[in-house]
Phi, psi and omega in degrees: 000122180285140179254145177296151178294135181272144175221179176303320183284336187244012187276344178284150184238148174257126175259098188306319181296324179277304188290329184253348179236294186300311180300303179298320181296321179294323178292320177298318179299315180297313180299317179297320181291325177294317178299317177299321179295318179296319181287327182223091182287094181214167178296323180297316179294323178295321178295324177297321178297318177299318176297320177297318176298318179301316180299314181296311182297315181299316181302312184282326177293319178298319178296315181295323177298317179297318178296322180294321177297317178298319178299319180294320179294317178299317180301313179295313181300316181290323177298319178294318179296318179295321179298324180278338189256321185287152175293156184307328181293331181268341185302323179295343182270357181304319181295343179281343181286135178281167177301317180300319179292319178297321179295322177291320182291343183298339180273351182279141176292160180303323182294330183278341186301319182300326178275322186285323183299310178298320178297319179297314182290316183290323180269359185047048183295148173266172183306314182296319179297320179296312180299321179296330183277345183287131180256323179249104187284131175255106188292151174233097184272353186270336182295133178244000000 
């Protein structure tokens, strides 16, 4: 299956099962349990609200844990790529890059890294600033 070319404008992804089902469904469950509690003020209804809260928190925490693992993998992957790509004079500065900066740099082509890394460090750029500065986009189709 061919994938569309990624750009700054098109690199975010929609995960239909999470964004269109799990997230909204967990919120509907919570709202329904609150309505039940309002209609029938009882311990059983209160326990249902706690269960509804549990569903919402679990849904979003599980999603955040997966994203954090992806961030850690990206951080490792980018450090290895920078070690292989940057000139020897810049390699000692790899450790100065924050996780957020490494995640932003993953979209830069190998040729752009030599210019972008010093600018990122000196300007203390955030992820969005790095992405805005990238001219040759290196797609990441695996991030969900």
